PASE-820710 format. One record per residue: residue number from 1; chain; x negated, y negated, z negated of N, C-alpha, C in turn. Coordinates in Angstrom, 3 decimals, padded with zeros to 6 digits. Layout:
    nr   kette        n_x        n_y        n_z       ca_x       ca_y       ca_z        c_x        c_y        c_z
   NUM       A          X          Y          Z          X          Y          Z          X          Y          Z
...
! end
This chain:
    nr   kette        n_x        n_y        n_z       ca_x       ca_y       ca_z        c_x        c_y        c_z
     1       A   -017.847   -244.716    025.855   -018.702   -245.708    025.213   -019.470   -245.025    024.084
     2       A   -020.775   -245.172    024.094   -021.630   -244.469    023.149   -021.490   -245.016    021.730
     3       A   -021.360   -246.300    021.593   -021.282   -246.912    020.273   -019.842   -247.195    019.887
     4       A   -019.532   -246.931    018.637   -018.230   -247.312    018.121   -018.270   -248.825    017.891
     5       A   -017.239   -249.498    018.367   -017.204   -250.956    018.224   -016.777   -251.304    016.804
     6       A   -017.720   -251.828    016.052   -017.473   -252.270    014.684   -017.980   -253.705    014.549
     7       A   -017.632   -254.320    013.468   -018.117   -255.673    013.199   -019.647   -255.685    013.157
     8       A   -020.232   -254.672    012.536   -021.695   -254.602    012.435   -022.338   -254.417    013.813
     9       A   -021.688   -253.648    014.692   -022.186   -253.461    016.056   -022.213   -254.802    016.796
    10       A   -021.154   -255.603    016.648   -021.088   -256.927    017.283   -022.185   -257.829    016.722
    11       A   -022.356   -257.813    015.395   -023.432   -258.615    014.789   -024.780   -258.227    015.388
    12       A   -025.014   -256.921    015.551   -026.297   -256.432    016.074   -026.496   -256.860    017.525
    13       A   -025.437   -256.774    018.337   -025.531   -257.229    019.729   -025.927   -258.700    019.795
    14       A   -025.197   -259.518    019.052   -025.463   -260.960    019.062   -026.863   -261.241    018.545
    15       A   -027.213   -260.604    017.442   -028.529   -260.800    016.848   -029.653   -260.464    017.815
    16       A   -029.586   -259.285    018.419   -030.675   -258.867    019.314   -030.752   -259.748    020.556
    17       A   -029.616   -260.204    021.052   -029.629   -261.062    022.236   -030.129   -262.470    021.920
    18       A   -029.804   -262.988    020.764   -030.344   -264.299    020.374   -031.865   -264.200    020.252
    19       A   -032.321   -263.155    019.556   -033.776   -262.959    019.417   -034.444   -262.834    020.786
    20       A   -033.825   -262.060    021.684   -034.406   -261.830    023.009   -034.507   -263.135    023.799
    21       A   -033.420   -263.909    023.811   -033.445   -265.178    024.555   -034.420   -266.167    023.923
    22       A   -034.474   -266.171    022.617   -035.402   -267.046    021.916   -036.847   -266.663    022.254
    23       A   -037.119   -265.365    022.265   -038.456   -264.868    022.568   -038.845   -265.161    024.017
    24       A   -037.917   -264.939    024.942   -038.193   -265.210    026.357   -038.541   -266.676    026.594
    25       A   -037.955   -267.543    025.787   -038.193   -268.977    025.951   -039.261   -269.507    024.998
    26       A   -039.843   -268.592    024.208   -040.884   -268.961    023.254   -040.423   -270.071    022.301
    27       A   -039.230   -269.862    021.739   -038.637   -270.834    020.814   -038.605   -270.219    019.413
    28       A   -039.030   -270.966    018.423   -038.978   -270.490    017.042   -037.552   -270.593    016.499
    29       A   -037.305   -269.920    015.408   -036.000   -270.035    014.753   -035.744   -271.488    014.359
    30       A   -036.761   -272.160    013.871   -036.603   -273.555    013.455   -036.254   -274.449    014.638
    31       A   -036.953   -274.268    015.753   -036.658   -275.072    016.943   -035.242   -274.817    017.448
    32       A   -034.830   -273.548    017.433   -033.466   -273.216    017.845   -032.456   -273.861    016.905
    33       A   -032.728   -273.790    015.621   -031.828   -274.393    014.633   -031.677   -275.893    014.881
    34       A   -032.786   -276.566    015.097   -032.740   -278.010    015.342   -031.992   -278.334    016.629
    35       A   -032.241   -277.569    017.687   -031.575   -277.801    018.972   -030.071   -277.553    018.889
    36       A   -029.681   -276.565    018.083   -028.273   -276.192    017.985   -027.528   -276.945    016.884
    37       A   -028.247   -277.719    016.083   -027.603   -278.425    014.979   -027.209   -277.488    013.855
    38       A   -028.011   -276.461    013.651   -027.757   -275.475    012.597   -028.959   -275.442    011.665
    39       A   -028.859   -274.698    010.577   -030.000   -274.596    009.675   -030.853   -273.395    010.041
    40       A   -032.125   -273.488    009.690   -033.049   -272.380    009.919   -032.555   -271.132    009.185
    41       A   -032.078   -271.295    007.951   -031.587   -270.149    007.186   -030.411   -269.475    007.875
    42       A   -029.536   -270.266    008.493   -028.381   -269.700    009.181   -028.828   -268.885    010.390
    43       A   -029.778   -269.408    011.171   -030.308   -268.665    012.314   -030.932   -267.355    011.828
    44       A   -031.705   -267.431    010.758   -032.330   -266.244    010.189   -031.272   -265.227    009.762
    45       A   -030.211   -265.684    009.110   -029.135   -264.782    008.672   -028.420   -264.149    009.860
    46       A   -028.213   -264.914    010.934   -027.581   -264.359    012.136   -028.480   -263.274    012.719
    47       A   -029.760   -263.578    012.867   -030.688   -262.629    013.482   -030.923   -261.396    012.627
    48       A   -030.652   -261.485    011.341   -030.794   -260.334    010.454   -029.452   -259.683    010.131
    49       A   -028.441   -260.028    010.933   -027.091   -259.444    010.825   -026.441   -259.658    009.460
    50       A   -026.825   -260.724    008.789   -026.222   -261.034    007.491   -024.988   -261.916    007.643
    51       A   -024.909   -262.641    008.761   -023.773   -263.526    009.002   -023.321   -263.391    010.441
    52       A   -022.032   -263.561    010.634   -021.469   -263.587    011.970   -021.426   -265.016    012.478
    53       A   -020.941   -265.175    013.678   -020.876   -266.506    014.271   -019.476   -266.779    014.801
    54       A   -019.096   -268.030    014.731   -017.812   -268.473    015.277   -018.003   -268.835    016.750
    55       A   -016.906   -269.069    017.421   -016.976   -269.517    018.819   -017.726   -270.840    018.907
    56       A   -017.507   -271.711    017.938   -018.193   -273.007    017.929   -019.713   -272.818    017.823
    57       A   -020.133   -271.900    016.961   -021.560   -271.636    016.801   -022.131   -270.979    018.051
    58       A   -021.381   -270.059    018.660   -021.835   -269.448    019.915   -022.023   -270.508    020.993
    59       A   -021.130   -271.480    021.037   -021.250   -272.560    022.017   -022.529   -273.365    021.763
    60       A   -022.808   -273.660    020.509   -024.027   -274.404    020.173   -025.281   -273.617    020.559
    61       A   -025.272   -272.315    020.252   -026.424   -271.479    020.581   -026.578   -271.320    022.090
    62       A   -025.470   -271.187    022.798   -025.510   -271.084    024.263   -026.130   -272.324    024.870
    63       A   -025.726   -273.470    024.385   -026.268   -274.732    024.887   -027.756   -274.845    024.565
    64       A   -028.103   -274.548    023.327   -029.498   -274.672    022.896   -030.419   -273.712    023.651
    65       A   -029.918   -272.519    023.968   -030.734   -271.527    024.669   -030.519   -271.553    026.186
    66       A   -029.576   -272.392    026.616   -029.260   -272.536    028.037   -028.866   -271.196    028.674
    67       A   -027.953   -270.494    027.992   -027.417   -269.224    028.495   -025.899   -269.263    028.396
    68       A   -025.260   -268.417    029.172   -023.810   -268.293    029.099   -023.446   -267.521    027.833
    69       A   -022.354   -267.873    027.153   -021.986   -267.200    025.893   -021.858   -265.678    026.006
    70       A   -021.361   -265.191    027.129   -021.184   -263.738    027.255   -022.509   -262.988    027.213
    71       A   -023.603   -263.673    027.469   -024.903   -263.010    027.456   -025.310   -262.551    026.059
    72       A   -024.656   -263.061    025.029   -024.930   -262.612    023.665   -024.283   -261.260    023.366
    73       A   -023.426   -260.789    024.272   -022.690   -259.547    024.043   -023.162   -258.400    024.937
    74       A   -024.233   -258.603    025.681   -024.736   -257.555    026.570   -025.521   -256.519    025.777
    75       A   -025.198   -255.244    025.974   -025.927   -254.195    025.248   -027.357   -254.049    025.762
    76       A   -028.222   -253.569    024.896   -029.631   -253.401    025.252   -029.837   -252.250    026.230
    77       A   -028.988   -251.241    026.186   -029.177   -250.045    026.989   -028.319   -250.061    028.253
    78       A   -028.498   -251.101    029.056   -027.714   -251.232    030.281   -028.255   -250.288    031.351
    79       A   -027.361   -249.720    032.128   -027.760   -248.890    033.263   -028.179   -249.807    034.414
    80       A   -028.710   -249.224    035.478   -029.096   -250.024    036.648   -027.899   -250.749    037.237
    81       A   -026.739   -250.086    037.272   -025.531   -250.726    037.783   -025.145   -251.914    036.904
    82       A   -025.223   -251.708    035.584   -024.927   -252.811    034.657   -025.913   -253.956    034.861
    83       A   -027.168   -253.594    035.084   -028.199   -254.605    035.287   -027.927   -255.408    036.551
    84       A   -027.474   -254.744    037.595   -027.164   -255.449    038.844   -025.998   -256.420    038.636
    85       A   -025.035   -256.042    037.830   -023.927   -256.944    037.506   -024.477   -258.164    036.765
    86       A   -025.396   -257.917    035.836   -026.023   -258.998    035.074   -026.806   -259.923    036.018
    87       A   -027.558   -259.346    036.959   -028.333   -260.140    037.912   -027.403   -260.979    038.785
    88       A   -026.303   -260.384    039.250   -025.333   -261.123    040.045   -024.755   -262.279    039.227
    89       A   -024.433   -262.001    037.966   -023.899   -263.050    037.097   -024.921   -264.164    036.912
    90       A   -026.172   -263.792    036.709   -027.230   -264.782    036.559   -027.343   -265.624    037.825
    91       A   -027.308   -264.970    038.965   -027.397   -265.663    040.238   -026.219   -266.635    040.402
    92       A   -025.011   -266.175    040.070   -023.830   -267.040    040.151   -023.982   -268.254    039.234
    93       A   -024.465   -268.010    038.016   -024.664   -269.107    037.061   -025.715   -270.090    037.570
    94       A   -026.790   -269.562    038.124   -027.855   -270.411    038.657   -027.342   -271.254    039.823
    95       A   -026.571   -270.641    040.710   -026.013   -271.384    041.838   -025.084   -272.491    041.351
    96       A   -024.320   -272.221    040.298   -023.425   -273.241    039.750   -024.233   -274.417    039.193
    97       A   -025.283   -274.116    038.452   -026.123   -275.170    037.870   -026.758   -276.005    038.980
    98       A   -027.298   -275.346    039.986   -027.924   -276.063    041.106   -026.878   -276.916    041.825
    99       A   -025.687   -276.367    042.045   -024.613   -277.133    042.682   -024.220   -278.350    041.867
   100       A   -024.102   -278.164    040.543   -023.763   -279.290    039.659   -024.843   -280.370    039.697
   101       A   -026.112   -279.949    039.662   -027.217   -280.914    039.713   -027.246   -281.651    041.048
   102       A   -027.007   -280.919    042.136   -026.982   -281.544    043.456   -025.848   -282.563    043.532
   103       A   -024.681   -282.222    042.992   -023.545   -283.139    043.002   -023.853   -284.393    042.179
   104       A   -024.494   -284.209    041.029   -024.872   -285.371    040.206   -025.882   -286.244    040.941
   105       A   -026.843   -285.619    041.602   -027.862   -286.358    042.334   -027.226   -287.149    043.471
   106       A   -026.355   -286.484    044.212   -025.712   -287.156    045.338   -024.788   -288.280    044.862
   107       A   -024.112   -288.070    043.747   -023.240   -289.122    043.199   -024.082   -290.323    042.749
   108       A   -025.244   -290.047    042.157   -026.140   -291.134    041.741   -026.730   -291.847    042.933
   109       A   -027.001   -291.123    044.011   -027.548   -291.701    045.232   -026.538   -292.653    045.885
   110       A   -025.257   -292.306    045.827   -024.207   -293.148    046.420   -024.034   -294.447    045.633
   111       A   -024.259   -294.356    044.304   -024.125   -295.558    043.474   -025.250   -296.554    043.778
   112       A   -026.421   -296.006    044.140   -027.571   -296.861    044.403   -027.493   -297.591    045.721
   113       A   -026.609   -297.154    046.613   -026.523   -297.791    047.948   -025.575   -298.954    047.959
! end
């Protein structure tokens, strides 16, 4: 492993991944804060590695950004093999969401009959 695992390394991983997901979705820090029930200053502190996050906060951010919590821990310098694992995970997550939505739709359809 190239990087020594330290508290600061974990903060940096989480910070860069939150910024990346926020950027991909074109969401401001303020919008993310409002969606997650957090303050803008707290989001700013997380993204600037000034504060860490609890499991509860990770859950809020995961929900607000619509990503799995483990995605906040993915390193930026992934190899192609690592990337394929990430793609497979994304595909699995997408299939689960589609399956859940289909089940909800079908359950609602049965209630209407």
